KOLDO-670275 format. One record per residue: residue in one letter; x negated, y negated, z negated of N, C-alpha, C, O, CB in turn; residue number from 1. Coordinates in nm, 4 decimals, always signed. Each point is the difference from the previous one (the first is absolute). Glycine has a CB too. Layout:
<pts>
A/X/Y/Z/X/Y/Z/X/Y/Z/X/Y/Z/X/Y/Z/NUM
...
</pts>
This chain:
<pts>
X/-8.0021/+4.4931/+7.4387/+0.0571/-0.1309/-0.0219/+0.1008/+0.0090/-0.1149/+0.1058/+0.0607/+0.0165/-0.1399/-0.1235/+0.2280/1
X/+0.0038/+0.0043/-0.3591/+0.0948/+0.0053/-0.1120/+0.1187/-0.0929/+0.0241/-0.0150/-0.1100/+0.0532/-0.1739/+0.1655/-0.2089/2
X/+0.3045/-0.0100/+0.1162/+0.1214/-0.0797/+0.0134/+0.0274/-0.0728/-0.1300/-0.0410/+0.0448/-0.1070/+0.1339/+0.1162/+0.2761/3
X/-0.0238/-0.2728/-0.1597/+0.0404/-0.0770/-0.1174/+0.1502/-0.0185/+0.0051/+0.0606/+0.0008/+0.1072/-0.2840/-0.1200/-0.1187/4
X/+0.2819/+0.1027/-0.1039/+0.1439/-0.0231/-0.0081/+0.0255/-0.1457/-0.0354/-0.0690/-0.0582/-0.0837/+0.1093/+0.2980/+0.0148/5
X/+0.0587/-0.2970/+0.1333/+0.0447/-0.1345/-0.0342/+0.1313/+0.0156/-0.0761/+0.1073/+0.0071/+0.0598/-0.2215/-0.1138/+0.1449/6
X/+0.1042/+0.1116/-0.3358/+0.1169/+0.0215/-0.0840/+0.0704/-0.1337/-0.0234/-0.0627/-0.0987/-0.0385/-0.0476/+0.2983/-0.0729/7
X/+0.2381/-0.2009/+0.1346/+0.0758/-0.1236/-0.0155/+0.0303/-0.0271/-0.1473/-0.0066/+0.0897/-0.0840/+0.1066/-0.0559/+0.3119/8
X/-0.0671/-0.1575/-0.2564/+0.0385/-0.0359/-0.1379/+0.1237/+0.0773/-0.0430/+0.0118/+0.0412/-0.1154/-0.1093/-0.2704/+0.1465/9
X/+0.1887/+0.2484/+0.0620/+0.1216/+0.0745/-0.0306/-0.0328/+0.1441/-0.0395/+0.0552/+0.0528/-0.0966/+0.0730/-0.1986/+0.2563/10
X/-0.2181/+0.2087/-0.0844/-0.0417/+0.1366/-0.0316/-0.0625/+0.0058/-0.1389/+0.0319/+0.0888/-0.0790/-0.0688/-0.0424/+0.3233/11
X/-0.0516/-0.1403/-0.2739/-0.0668/-0.0005/-0.1299/+0.0977/-0.0250/-0.1144/-0.0140/+0.0589/-0.1072/-0.1932/-0.1392/+0.2196/12
X/+0.3063/-0.0067/-0.0906/+0.1027/-0.0249/-0.1029/+0.0801/+0.1262/-0.0266/+0.0241/+0.0366/-0.1151/-0.0095/-0.2774/+0.1849/13
X/+0.0266/+0.3072/+0.0380/+0.0776/+0.1229/-0.0169/-0.0840/+0.1096/-0.0635/+0.0509/+0.0797/-0.0788/+0.0879/-0.1417/+0.2770/14
X/-0.2666/+0.0664/-0.1646/-0.0903/+0.1002/-0.0567/-0.0108/-0.0171/-0.1511/-0.0033/+0.0986/-0.0737/-0.1253/-0.0915/+0.2896/15
X/+0.1232/-0.1322/-0.2624/-0.0102/-0.0266/-0.1440/+0.1229/+0.0489/-0.0757/-0.0094/+0.0321/-0.1185/-0.1328/-0.2302/+0.1695/16
X/+0.2572/+0.2043/+0.0158/+0.1240/+0.0418/-0.0653/+0.0089/+0.1517/-0.0176/+0.0811/+0.0491/-0.0786/+0.0289/-0.2498/+0.1761/17
X/-0.1923/+0.2735/-0.0252/+0.0056/+0.1460/-0.0056/-0.0661/+0.0527/-0.1270/-0.0874/-0.0657/-0.0566/+0.0861/+0.0739/+0.3071/18
X/+0.0427/+0.1095/-0.2950/-0.0707/+0.0638/-0.1117/-0.1455/+0.0281/+0.0387/-0.0316/+0.0165/+0.1178/+0.2482/+0.0870/-0.1983/19
X/-0.3022/-0.0985/-0.0172/-0.1435/+0.0128/+0.0259/-0.0353/+0.1254/+0.0809/-0.0860/-0.0056/+0.0879/+0.0461/-0.1180/-0.3001/20
X/+0.1051/+0.2357/+0.1833/-0.0330/+0.1226/+0.0733/+0.0401/-0.0094/+0.1468/-0.0709/+0.0502/+0.0872/+0.0992/+0.0794/-0.2987/21
X/+0.0845/-0.1934/+0.2391/+0.0451/-0.0177/+0.1385/-0.0912/-0.0992/+0.0709/-0.0359/+0.0201/+0.1160/+0.2748/+0.0303/-0.1821/22
X/-0.2763/-0.1568/-0.0030/-0.0903/-0.1001/+0.0562/-0.1328/+0.0641/+0.0418/-0.0527/-0.0298/+0.1071/+0.1607/-0.1472/-0.2507/23
X/-0.1613/+0.2647/+0.0588/-0.1249/+0.0689/+0.0333/+0.0157/+0.0872/+0.1235/-0.0899/+0.0055/+0.0839/+0.0275/-0.0079/-0.3250/24
X/+0.1767/+0.0713/+0.2532/+0.0234/+0.0847/+0.1176/+0.0088/-0.0834/+0.1269/-0.0525/+0.0394/+0.1041/+0.1721/+0.1259/-0.2485/25
X/-0.0538/-0.2799/+0.1364/+0.0125/-0.0880/+0.1163/-0.1379/-0.0504/+0.0421/-0.0326/+0.0010/+0.1187/+0.2647/-0.0698/-0.1920/26
X/-0.3120/+0.0254/-0.0216/-0.1323/-0.0520/+0.0330/-0.0916/+0.1089/+0.0548/-0.0809/-0.0260/+0.0891/+0.1094/-0.1467/-0.2665/27
X/-0.0165/+0.2933/+0.1253/-0.0782/+0.1118/+0.0558/+0.0421/+0.0289/+0.1429/-0.0848/+0.0279/+0.0848/+0.0593/+0.0698/-0.3137/28
X/+0.1557/-0.1041/+0.2571/+0.0494/+0.0239/+0.1360/-0.0512/-0.1082/+0.0953/-0.0382/+0.0302/+0.1130/+0.2442/+0.0821/-0.2066/29
X/-0.2069/-0.2373/+0.0489/-0.0520/-0.1086/+0.0835/-0.1482/+0.0238/+0.0289/-0.0446/-0.0167/+0.1136/+0.2136/-0.1450/-0.2117/30
X/-0.2451/+0.2004/-0.0037/-0.1427/+0.0286/+0.0192/-0.0206/+0.1144/+0.0986/-0.0898/-0.0055/+0.0840/+0.0443/-0.0748/-0.3167/31
X/+0.1280/+0.1830/+0.2225/-0.0118/+0.1146/+0.0897/+0.0305/-0.0404/+0.1446/-0.0686/+0.0435/+0.0926/+0.1326/+0.1097/-0.2819/32
X/+0.0375/-0.2352/+0.2083/+0.0343/-0.0470/+0.1346/-0.1133/-0.0855/+0.0564/-0.0321/+0.0102/+0.1184/+0.2777/-0.0053/-0.1770/33
X/-0.3057/-0.0881/-0.0244/-0.1100/-0.0840/+0.0471/-0.1222/+0.0837/+0.0352/-0.0730/-0.0331/+0.0934/+0.1585/-0.1546/-0.2344/34
X/-0.1082/+0.2950/+0.0677/-0.1151/+0.0862/+0.0262/+0.0174/+0.0807/+0.1281/-0.0969/+0.0252/+0.0717/+0.0569/-0.0119/-0.3171/35
X/+0.1645/+0.0275/+0.2743/+0.0251/+0.0824/+0.1172/+0.1364/-0.0371/+0.0588/+0.0977/+0.0718/-0.0214/-0.2399/+0.1167/-0.0737/36
X/+0.1498/-0.2980/+0.1679/+0.1296/-0.0513/+0.0461/+0.0695/+0.0876/+0.1041/+0.1208/-0.0137/+0.0195/-0.2090/-0.2103/-0.0668/37
X/+0.0169/+0.3121/+0.1137/+0.0612/+0.0827/+0.1045/+0.0374/+0.1389/-0.0499/+0.0404/+0.0847/+0.0798/-0.1719/-0.2113/+0.0879/38
X/+0.1192/+0.1517/-0.2958/+0.0216/+0.1349/-0.0532/+0.1429/+0.0499/+0.0179/+0.0210/+0.1209/+0.0092/-0.1994/-0.1678/-0.1730/39
X/+0.2754/-0.0405/+0.1690/+0.1383/+0.0441/+0.0107/+0.0558/-0.0014/+0.1409/+0.1175/+0.0305/+0.0202/-0.0886/-0.1133/-0.2467/40
X/-0.1109/+0.0480/+0.3238/+0.0485/-0.0111/+0.1372/-0.0221/+0.1294/+0.0770/-0.1038/+0.0648/-0.0136/+0.0569/-0.3099/+0.0080/41
X/+0.1453/+0.2817/+0.0865/-0.0133/+0.1154/+0.0872/-0.0277/-0.0511/+0.1405/+0.0727/-0.0840/+0.0532/+0.0828/+0.2251/-0.1976/42
X/-0.2590/-0.0901/+0.2013/-0.0354/-0.0392/+0.1356/+0.0421/+0.1089/+0.0969/-0.0239/+0.1182/-0.0248/-0.1694/-0.2550/-0.0604/43
X/+0.2551/+0.0984/+0.1942/+0.0352/+0.0965/+0.1034/-0.0697/-0.0406/+0.1286/-0.0080/-0.1178/+0.0348/+0.2324/+0.1668/-0.1433/44
X/-0.2730/+0.0493/+0.1760/-0.0717/-0.0254/+0.1252/+0.0645/+0.0755/+0.1122/-0.0456/-0.0081/+0.1141/-0.1662/-0.0287/-0.2379/45
</pts>
């Protein structure tokens, strides 16, 4: 099940203000989170 992001206007406005290299890193991080949203979670049983 692919995930989608609902990016707010505020997020997009702030993203435009960032330098291009930082903007690319942010967008890559968002893509990575959407591809594997549970990658940073630790599960304890």
